[in-house]
C-alpha positions as CSV (number, residue, x, y, z in Angstrom):
1,M,-3.8,-21.7,128.3
2,T,-3.8,-19.6,125.1
3,T,-3.8,-15.8,125.8
4,V,-4.9,-13.3,123.4
5,R,-3.4,-10.0,123.6
6,V,-5.8,-7.0,122.8
7,E,-3.1,-5.0,120.6
8,N,-5.3,-2.1,119.5
9,A,-7.7,-1.7,122.5
10,Q,-7.6,1.7,123.8
11,A,-6.0,2.1,127.4
12,P,-8.2,3.2,130.0
13,E,-5.9,6.1,130.8
14,A,-5.9,7.1,127.0
15,A,-9.8,6.8,127.2
16,A,-10.1,9.1,130.1
17,A,-7.8,11.8,128.6
18,D,-9.7,11.6,125.3
19,P,-11.9,15.0,124.6
20,K,-14.5,13.1,122.5
21,P,-18.0,12.6,124.1
22,E,-18.5,9.5,126.3
23,G,-20.6,7.8,123.8
24,I,-17.9,7.9,121.2
25,V,-15.3,6.9,123.5
26,A,-17.4,4.0,124.4
27,V,-18.0,2.8,120.9
28,E,-14.5,3.2,119.7
29,T,-13.2,1.3,122.5
30,R,-15.6,-1.6,121.9
31,S,-14.7,-1.6,118.2
32,S,-11.0,-2.0,119.0
33,L,-11.7,-4.9,121.5
34,E,-14.1,-6.5,118.7
35,V,-11.3,-6.1,115.9
36,A,-8.7,-7.7,118.6
37,R,-11.0,-10.7,118.6
38,R,-11.0,-11.5,114.9
39,R,-9.0,-13.7,112.6
40,T,-9.9,-13.9,109.2
41,F,-7.7,-16.1,107.0
42,A,-7.6,-18.2,103.8
43,I,-6.6,-21.7,103.4
44,I,-4.4,-22.5,100.3
45,S,-3.1,-25.4,98.7
46,H,-2.6,-27.8,96.1
47,P,-5.9,-30.3,94.7
48,D,-5.8,-33.0,97.5
49,A,-3.4,-32.0,99.7
50,G,-6.0,-31.8,102.4
51,K,-7.1,-28.1,102.7
52,T,-11.0,-29.2,103.3
53,T,-10.1,-31.7,105.5
54,L,-8.1,-29.7,107.6
55,T,-11.2,-27.1,107.5
56,E,-13.5,-29.6,108.9
57,K,-11.2,-30.2,111.8
58,F,-10.9,-26.9,112.5
59,L,-14.7,-26.8,112.8
60,L,-14.6,-29.9,114.9
61,Y,-12.1,-28.7,117.4
62,S,-14.4,-25.4,117.7
63,G,-17.2,-27.3,118.7
64,Q,-18.9,-26.3,115.3
65,L,-19.7,-29.6,114.3
66,A,-20.0,-32.9,116.1
67,V,-18.8,-35.0,113.7
68,A,-16.7,-34.0,110.9
69,G,-17.6,-35.0,107.3
70,A,-14.9,-36.3,105.0
71,V,-14.3,-35.2,101.3
72,R,-13.6,-38.9,100.4
73,G,-16.2,-41.9,100.4
74,R,-19.2,-39.5,99.5
75,K,-21.6,-42.3,98.6
76,T,-21.6,-43.7,102.3
77,E,-20.7,-40.3,104.2
78,R,-21.9,-37.0,104.2
79,A,-20.4,-34.3,102.1
80,A,-17.7,-31.8,103.4
81,T,-19.5,-29.1,105.3
82,S,-17.7,-26.4,103.4
83,D,-18.4,-28.1,100.0
84,W,-21.9,-26.7,99.1
85,M,-22.6,-26.7,95.5
86,E,-24.4,-29.9,93.9
87,M,-21.5,-30.0,91.4
88,E,-18.7,-29.9,94.2
89,R,-20.4,-32.7,96.1
90,Q,-20.8,-34.9,92.7
91,R,-17.1,-34.5,91.8
92,G,-15.7,-34.2,95.4
93,I,-13.6,-30.8,94.7
94,S,-14.0,-27.3,95.9
95,I,-15.3,-25.3,93.3
96,S,-16.4,-22.0,94.7
97,S,-14.9,-20.2,97.6
98,T,-16.7,-20.7,101.0
99,V,-17.2,-18.8,104.2
100,L,-17.3,-20.4,107.3
101,S,-17.4,-18.5,110.6
102,F,-17.0,-20.1,114.3
103,S,-15.9,-19.2,117.7
104,Y,-12.7,-20.5,119.5
105,R,-11.5,-19.6,122.8
106,G,-13.2,-16.2,123.0
107,L,-12.1,-15.4,119.4
108,V,-14.2,-15.1,116.3
109,I,-12.7,-17.0,113.3
110,N,-13.7,-16.2,109.8
111,L,-12.2,-19.0,107.5
112,L,-12.3,-18.5,103.7
113,D,-12.0,-21.9,102.3
114,T,-10.9,-21.0,98.8
115,P,-11.2,-23.7,95.5
116,G,-8.3,-26.0,95.4
117,H,-9.0,-27.1,91.8
118,R,-6.3,-25.1,89.7
119,D,-9.1,-24.1,87.2
120,F,-10.6,-22.0,90.1
121,S,-7.5,-19.8,90.8
122,E,-9.6,-16.6,89.7
123,D,-12.1,-17.0,92.4
124,T,-9.3,-17.8,95.0
125,Y,-7.1,-14.9,94.0
126,R,-10.3,-12.7,94.8
127,T,-11.1,-14.4,98.2
128,L,-7.3,-13.8,99.2
129,A,-8.0,-10.0,99.1
130,A,-10.4,-10.4,102.0
131,A,-8.0,-12.3,103.9
132,D,-5.6,-11.3,106.9
133,S,-3.3,-14.1,106.8
134,A,-3.4,-17.7,105.2
135,V,-2.6,-21.3,106.2
136,M,-0.8,-23.0,103.3
137,V,-1.4,-26.9,103.3
138,I,1.5,-29.0,101.9
139,D,1.2,-32.9,101.1
140,A,4.2,-34.4,103.1
141,A,4.8,-37.0,100.4
142,K,4.8,-34.2,97.6
143,G,6.1,-31.0,99.0
144,I,5.4,-27.8,97.0
145,E,3.3,-28.3,93.9
146,E,2.2,-25.7,91.3
147,Q,-0.7,-24.3,92.5
148,T,0.5,-23.9,96.2
149,R,3.5,-22.0,94.8
150,K,1.0,-19.6,92.7
151,L,-1.2,-18.9,95.6
152,F,1.9,-18.4,97.7
153,Q,3.2,-15.6,95.0
154,V,-0.3,-14.0,95.5
155,C,-0.2,-13.8,99.0
156,A,3.5,-12.6,99.2
157,V,2.5,-9.9,96.7
158,R,0.1,-8.7,99.0
159,G,2.0,-8.9,102.2
160,I,-0.3,-11.9,103.6
161,P,1.5,-13.5,106.6
162,I,1.4,-17.3,106.0
163,L,1.5,-20.2,108.7
164,T,2.5,-24.0,106.9
165,F,0.7,-27.2,108.1
166,I,2.7,-30.2,106.4
167,N,-0.2,-32.8,106.0
168,K,-0.5,-36.5,106.1
169,M,2.9,-37.2,108.1
170,D,1.2,-40.6,108.8
171,R,1.4,-41.8,105.4
172,D,4.6,-42.2,103.1
173,S,6.3,-38.8,103.6
174,R,9.4,-37.0,102.3
175,D,12.4,-36.3,104.7
176,P,11.0,-33.2,106.8
177,M,14.4,-31.5,106.6
178,G,14.1,-31.7,102.9
179,L,10.5,-30.2,102.9
180,L,11.8,-27.2,104.8
181,G,14.7,-26.7,102.3
182,E,12.3,-27.1,99.4
183,I,10.0,-24.3,101.0
184,E,12.9,-21.9,101.5
185,K,14.4,-22.5,98.2
186,V,11.1,-22.6,95.9
187,L,9.2,-20.2,97.8
188,G,12.1,-17.6,98.8
189,I,10.8,-17.8,102.7
190,D,12.2,-18.7,105.7
191,A,10.8,-21.9,107.4
192,V,10.9,-22.2,111.2
193,P,9.4,-25.5,112.5
194,L,7.5,-25.2,115.6
195,N,6.9,-28.7,116.2
196,W,8.5,-31.6,114.6
197,P,7.3,-35.2,113.5
198,L,7.9,-38.4,115.7
199,G,8.3,-40.9,113.2
200,L,6.9,-41.0,109.5
201,G,4.1,-42.9,107.8
202,D,2.7,-46.0,109.9
203,R,5.4,-45.0,112.9
204,F,4.2,-41.4,113.2
205,T,3.1,-41.0,116.8
206,G,3.2,-37.5,117.1
207,V,5.2,-34.3,117.3
208,Y,7.7,-32.6,119.5
209,D,6.2,-29.2,120.4
210,R,9.8,-27.1,120.2
211,L,8.5,-23.9,121.9
212,N,7.2,-25.4,125.0
213,R,9.3,-28.7,125.0
214,Q,7.0,-31.5,125.2
215,I,5.7,-34.5,123.1
216,L,2.4,-34.2,121.9
217,G,1.3,-38.1,121.4
218,F,-2.1,-38.7,119.3
219,Q,-4.2,-41.7,118.8
220,P,-6.3,-41.5,115.4
221,G,-10.2,-41.9,115.7
222,E,-12.6,-43.2,113.2
223,R,-10.9,-41.7,110.0
224,G,-10.3,-38.7,112.7
225,S,-14.2,-37.9,112.5
226,V,-14.5,-37.3,116.5
227,L,-12.1,-35.2,118.8
228,V,-9.2,-36.8,119.8
229,P,-7.4,-35.5,123.2
230,T,-3.9,-34.4,123.0
231,Q,-1.5,-36.2,125.3
232,A,1.2,-34.0,126.4
233,T,4.6,-35.2,127.8
234,P,7.0,-32.6,129.2
235,V,10.7,-33.1,128.0
236,P,12.8,-31.0,130.2
237,S,15.8,-31.2,128.2
238,L,16.9,-33.3,124.9
239,D,19.4,-35.3,126.9
240,Q,16.2,-36.9,128.6
241,A,14.1,-37.2,125.2
242,E,15.3,-40.8,124.3
243,E,14.3,-41.9,127.8
244,L,10.7,-40.5,126.8
245,G,10.4,-42.4,123.6
246,I,12.0,-40.2,121.1
247,S,14.2,-41.8,118.7
248,H,17.9,-41.2,118.5
249,A,17.7,-40.0,115.1
250,V,14.7,-37.6,115.8
251,V,16.9,-36.2,118.8
252,Q,20.0,-35.9,116.6
253,E,17.5,-33.8,114.0
254,L,16.0,-31.6,117.0
255,E,19.7,-30.8,118.2
256,L,20.5,-29.4,114.4
257,L,17.4,-27.5,114.2
258,D,18.1,-25.8,117.7
259,E,21.5,-25.0,116.2
260,A,20.6,-24.1,112.7
261,C,17.3,-22.7,112.5
262,R,16.6,-19.3,113.1
263,P,14.3,-18.6,116.2
264,F,11.1,-17.5,115.4
265,D,10.2,-13.7,115.2
266,R,6.7,-12.9,115.1
267,A,7.5,-9.4,113.6
268,R,9.1,-11.2,110.8
269,F,6.3,-13.2,110.3
270,L,3.6,-10.5,110.2
271,A,5.8,-8.9,107.4
272,G,5.7,-12.0,105.6
273,G,9.7,-12.7,106.1
274,I,9.1,-16.5,107.9
275,T,6.4,-18.8,107.8
276,P,6.0,-21.1,111.0
277,V,5.7,-24.6,110.1
278,F,3.8,-27.4,111.7
279,F,3.6,-31.2,111.0
280,G,0.4,-33.3,111.7
281,S,-2.5,-35.3,109.8
282,A,-5.7,-33.7,109.3
283,M,-7.7,-37.0,108.5
284,N,-6.5,-38.6,111.6
285,N,-6.4,-35.4,113.9
286,F,-2.6,-35.6,114.4
287,G,-1.6,-32.1,115.4
288,V,-4.6,-30.4,114.5
289,E,-5.6,-28.9,118.0
290,P,-2.1,-27.8,118.6
291,F,-2.2,-26.2,115.2
292,L,-5.3,-24.3,115.7
293,Q,-4.3,-23.1,119.3
294,A,-0.9,-21.7,117.8
295,F,-3.0,-19.9,114.9
296,T,-5.1,-18.1,117.2
297,E,-1.7,-16.8,119.0
298,L,0.2,-16.1,115.9
299,A,-2.0,-14.9,113.0
300,P,-3.1,-11.0,113.4
301,P,-6.2,-9.4,113.6
302,P,-7.8,-7.0,111.0
303,G,-5.3,-4.4,109.9
304,Q,-5.0,-1.4,108.0
305,R,-6.2,-1.1,104.6
306,G,-5.0,1.2,101.4
307,S,-7.5,3.5,99.6
308,S,-8.1,6.5,97.1
309,E,-8.3,8.5,100.5
310,G,-4.9,6.8,101.8
311,T,-4.7,4.3,104.4
312,I,-7.8,3.4,106.6
313,Q,-7.9,2.1,110.2
314,P,-10.2,-0.7,111.2
315,E,-10.9,1.1,114.2
316,D,-12.6,3.8,112.2
317,P,-16.2,4.5,113.5
318,L,-17.8,4.5,109.8
319,F,-18.4,1.9,107.7
320,A,-16.3,0.6,104.6
321,G,-16.3,-3.0,103.0
322,Q,-15.5,-4.4,99.8
323,V,-17.4,-6.7,97.8
324,F,-15.1,-9.6,97.0
325,K,-17.3,-12.5,95.7
326,I,-20.9,-12.3,94.1
327,Q,-23.1,-15.8,94.3
328,A,-26.7,-15.9,92.7
329,N,-28.9,-19.0,93.6
330,L,-27.2,-19.9,96.9
331,N,-30.6,-21.1,97.8
332,P,-32.1,-23.1,94.5
333,R,-35.6,-22.5,95.7
334,H,-35.2,-18.6,95.7
335,R,-33.5,-16.5,92.7
336,D,-31.3,-14.9,95.2
337,R,-28.1,-12.9,94.7
338,I,-25.8,-12.7,97.5
339,A,-22.5,-10.3,97.6
340,F,-19.7,-11.3,99.8
341,V,-18.5,-8.6,101.4
342,R,-15.3,-8.2,103.8
343,V,-15.8,-5.7,106.5
344,C,-12.8,-3.2,106.8
345,R,-13.6,-0.6,108.8
346,G,-16.1,0.8,111.2
347,R,-19.4,-1.4,112.4
348,F,-22.2,-2.6,110.3
349,T,-25.8,-2.9,111.4
350,P,-29.0,-3.6,109.1
351,E,-29.8,0.2,109.7
352,T,-26.5,1.4,108.3
353,E,-27.0,3.7,105.1
354,L,-24.4,2.6,102.8
355,S,-23.2,4.0,99.3
356,I,-21.9,2.2,96.3
357,A,-18.1,4.3,95.6
358,R,-18.6,3.3,92.0
359,T,-22.0,5.0,91.2
360,G,-22.5,7.1,94.1
361,E,-25.8,5.7,94.6
362,K,-27.5,4.4,97.9
363,L,-27.5,0.7,98.4
364,R,-30.9,-1.0,98.8
365,I,-30.3,-4.0,100.9
366,K,-33.0,-6.6,101.0
367,G,-31.1,-8.6,103.9
368,S,-27.9,-9.0,105.6
369,H,-26.6,-12.4,106.6
370,K,-23.8,-14.2,108.5
371,L,-22.7,-17.1,106.3
372,F,-21.7,-20.7,107.2
373,A,-21.2,-22.5,103.6
374,R,-24.8,-22.5,102.2
375,D,-26.4,-21.8,105.4
376,R,-27.3,-18.2,106.5
377,E,-28.9,-16.3,109.7
378,E,-29.7,-12.7,110.0
379,V,-26.8,-10.5,111.1
380,E,-27.3,-7.9,113.7
381,E,-23.9,-6.3,113.8
382,A,-20.5,-7.0,112.0
383,F,-16.8,-5.8,112.8
384,P,-13.9,-5.2,110.4
385,G,-12.8,-8.9,109.5
386,D,-16.2,-10.3,109.6
387,I,-17.7,-11.5,106.2
388,L,-21.5,-10.1,105.4
389,G,-23.6,-11.9,103.0
390,L,-25.8,-9.0,101.5
391,A,-29.1,-9.4,99.5
392,S,-29.0,-7.1,96.8
393,T,-31.2,-6.0,93.8
394,G,-28.2,-6.7,91.4
395,N,-26.5,-3.3,91.1
396,L,-23.3,-4.7,92.8
397,R,-20.1,-5.6,91.1
398,L,-17.0,-7.5,92.2
399,G,-14.7,-4.9,93.9
400,D,-17.5,-2.3,94.7
401,T,-16.6,-0.5,97.7
402,L,-19.5,0.2,100.2
403,C,-19.2,3.3,102.4
404,E,-21.0,5.0,105.1
405,G,-20.4,8.7,104.9
406,K,-17.9,10.1,102.3
407,V,-17.6,8.0,99.3
408,F,-13.8,6.5,98.3
409,H,-12.4,3.5,96.9
410,L,-10.7,0.8,98.4
411,D,-7.7,-0.6,96.7
412,P,-9.0,-2.9,93.6
413,L,-9.0,-6.5,93.7
414,P,-6.3,-8.9,92.1
415,R,-7.3,-10.6,88.8
416,F,-5.7,-12.7,86.0
417,S,-6.5,-12.6,82.5
418,P,-8.2,-15.6,81.1
419,E,-6.2,-18.4,79.3
420,C,-9.3,-20.7,77.9
421,F,-11.7,-19.6,75.4
422,A,-14.8,-21.1,73.7
423,L,-17.9,-20.3,72.0
424,A,-21.3,-20.4,73.8
425,I,-23.9,-22.0,71.7
426,C,-27.5,-22.3,72.6
427,P,-29.3,-24.7,70.4
428,D,-32.8,-23.9,71.3
429,P,-34.2,-20.7,70.1
430,G,-36.9,-20.6,72.6
431,R,-34.2,-20.3,75.3
432,R,-32.3,-17.5,74.2
433,K,-33.7,-15.1,76.6
434,Q,-32.7,-17.6,79.6
435,F,-29.5,-18.1,78.3
436,A,-28.3,-14.4,78.0
437,N,-29.9,-13.9,81.5
438,G,-27.8,-16.7,82.9
439,L,-24.5,-15.9,80.9
440,E,-24.9,-12.2,82.1
441,Q,-25.3,-13.4,85.9
442,L,-22.2,-15.8,85.6
443,A,-20.1,-12.7,84.4
444,N,-21.3,-10.5,87.1
445,E,-20.5,-13.0,89.9
446,G,-16.8,-13.6,88.2
447,A,-17.5,-17.3,87.4
448,V,-16.6,-16.6,83.7
449,Q,-15.5,-13.7,81.5
450,V,-18.1,-13.0,78.6
451,F,-17.1,-11.4,75.0
452,L,-19.1,-10.4,72.4
453,D,-17.7,-10.7,68.8
454,P,-19.5,-7.8,66.8
455,E,-19.4,-10.3,64.0
456,A,-21.6,-12.9,65.9
457,I,-23.3,-11.4,68.4
458,R,-25.6,-14.5,69.2
459,E,-22.6,-16.7,70.0
460,P,-20.9,-14.9,72.7
461,I,-17.2,-16.0,73.8
462,L,-16.5,-17.7,77.3
463,A,-13.0,-17.0,78.8
464,A,-11.6,-18.6,82.1
465,V,-8.5,-19.1,83.9
466,G,-9.0,-23.0,83.6
467,E,-11.5,-25.3,81.6
468,L,-13.3,-26.6,84.2
469,Q,-14.9,-23.4,84.5
470,F,-16.7,-24.2,81.4
471,D,-18.2,-27.2,82.8
472,V,-19.3,-25.1,85.7
473,V,-21.1,-22.6,83.2
474,R,-22.8,-25.4,81.3
475,Y,-23.9,-27.1,84.6
476,R,-25.6,-24.0,86.0
477,L,-27.0,-22.8,83.0
478,R,-28.6,-26.3,82.9
479,S,-29.8,-26.7,86.6
480,E,-30.4,-22.9,87.1
481,Y,-31.7,-21.5,83.8
482,G,-32.9,-24.4,82.2
483,V,-30.7,-24.3,79.5
484,D,-28.7,-26.7,77.2
485,T,-25.5,-25.3,76.1
486,E,-22.9,-26.1,73.8
487,I,-19.1,-25.2,74.2
488,R,-16.8,-25.2,71.5
489,P,-13.1,-24.4,72.4
490,L,-11.3,-21.6,70.7
491,P,-7.9,-21.2,69.8
492,F,-6.9,-18.0,71.7
493,K,-4.6,-18.2,74.8
494,A,-4.3,-14.7,75.7
495,G,-6.0,-11.1,76.2
496,A,-5.5,-7.8,76.5
497,W,-7.7,-4.9,77.4
498,V,-7.1,-1.8,75.2
499,G,-7.8,1.8,75.2
500,A,-8.9,2.5,71.5
501,S,-12.6,2.0,70.6
502,M,-13.9,-0.6,68.4
503,S,-14.3,1.5,65.5
504,T,-10.5,2.5,65.9
505,L,-9.5,-0.9,66.0
506,K,-11.2,-1.7,62.7
507,Q,-8.9,0.8,60.9
508,F,-5.7,-1.3,61.9
509,N,-4.5,-4.1,60.2
510,L,-5.0,-6.9,62.7
511,T,-2.9,-10.0,62.3
512,L,-3.9,-13.6,61.8
513,G,-5.0,-15.2,64.8
514,V,-6.1,-11.7,66.5
515,K,-9.9,-11.0,67.0
516,A,-11.4,-7.7,68.8
517,V,-14.4,-8.2,70.8
518,T,-15.8,-6.2,73.8
519,D,-16.4,-7.6,77.5
520,H,-19.8,-7.7,78.9
521,R,-19.2,-4.2,79.9
522,G,-18.8,-2.6,76.3
523,D,-14.7,-2.3,76.9
524,P,-12.5,-3.4,73.7
525,V,-10.6,-6.9,74.1
526,L,-8.1,-8.2,71.7
527,L,-7.6,-12.0,71.7
528,A,-4.8,-13.6,70.3
529,E,-3.6,-17.2,69.8
530,N,-0.2,-16.4,71.3
531,A,1.0,-13.2,73.7
532,F,3.7,-12.4,70.7
533,S,1.1,-11.5,68.6
534,I,-0.5,-8.8,71.2
535,R,3.0,-7.5,71.9
536,Y,3.6,-6.9,68.1
537,L,0.2,-5.1,67.5
538,T,0.7,-2.7,70.5
539,Q,4.4,-1.8,69.6
540,K,3.3,-1.3,65.7
541,Y,0.4,0.7,66.5
542,P,0.8,2.4,70.0
543,E,-2.3,4.3,69.5
544,I,-4.2,0.8,70.6
545,G,-3.5,1.9,74.0
546,L,-2.8,-1.5,75.8
547,R,-4.4,-1.4,79.5
548,A,-4.0,-4.6,80.8
549,F,-2.4,-8.0,79.8
550,S,-2.3,-11.4,80.8
551,D,1.4,-11.4,82.2
552,N,0.6,-9.5,85.5
553,L,-1.8,-9.3,88.2
554,F,-4.2,-6.8,86.7
555,G,-7.8,-4.9,87.3
556,P,-9.6,-4.8,83.9
557,P,-11.3,-1.5,83.6
558,Q,-13.7,-0.7,86.5
């Protein structure tokens, strides 16, 4: 039986001694209880490690799905629930971050399924800012891969605790001991296995639960599309393990783990010092249910957040939230625009009066929704950790803080400078208005950055973390705005926001391969074919005023 400790609930005697009015005490006590029930996390991995499949299985075991949809074999199987954009369904990859909310064992789980493709890391970085913890999925045959390492670093910088699921143990796999060593060496974090695989590849029959000292045996269903009950066999001691079917080699590994591995320390886990490791197979439901149960016990509820007013607590009564994603045309039949808002403090209801901290203006909300991939339902209330979908009039931007009462700013979202650049050309003069509107919308969403060259104002420059984002822009302009677009690659590889005005930049002798442009907000940006050119210019002309550069996490001018 999984027990959930309500860490933030107010003790009855404390409530009785509180001089606040009875109604306030009741609201705060309920808010504390609701906060303790929330678990909001992101799943990170390299492409094809099994992230979306594991997401589907969480929904299967929570009862949200009767049958899990698989990513592969899309011509004969239903598309994955978390992959909702038509282009995702065609290509079989996650392109846009997706929110999935479900209940499990009395908890409210908010799952942020992030794009696994390397080109969509910027959307992933923003989404990680909305998570309280992360699940890192590793392919047992490949170990730590590039995207996994990058996303882990973002989590580490933000202090996000990470649970690790080593997937595909029923296929050709690397040595488990070697995988643990690689996690520690490459990522610089202590890895503590809480279960251990029994056999590898086609001999993988389950895992040994180290905490509860029992064998968890599994049988694959039809490609893991239906629930498979876990068969638990107690193992009183390792001396009796071989009698219960555990091989001598595995027993030796377990004895070595007991001697060499550090004990699991939840406080160190929450501080980002260690990662609990679990083995299994998401496709065939090996180890998924025990992992989900362990996640609910180990992952933290929503915690405090940094802001311009100092640290804010989730139990504070007045609402505060942050826009971490904007998505237009979620419903192709309507030109809607949904702002994804992470609730950070207080309680939200449709009657809550909100201000946009950036402008001070009151927010006009057309509708507030709870999201499940592309489906939505009206929300009556939401608490810290929940993700709201707010239909707005278009005045919200990424990173905006929404406040009830006194206006303040939550800490800014992380962003990276683009590395790929291209000209966007509209061949049809009669569609230029739709072309401009579409690019403006995509820029506001953060799907792509748009720069304007004063010398060629009709041919905007697109900038992205990866080239596949240009395919998304072309696809969405065609499907949502009826505009065919030609994309021509440019040689630039780096960009930097600067403090000098465009008129001031014209006075400097910009070196060959450097161009001064403006972003879609009008802020000056230097584009260059290499990072050295920008460093050279800003050292030669300090008055250029370098504001943000591609080497570091940054927030361009807000």
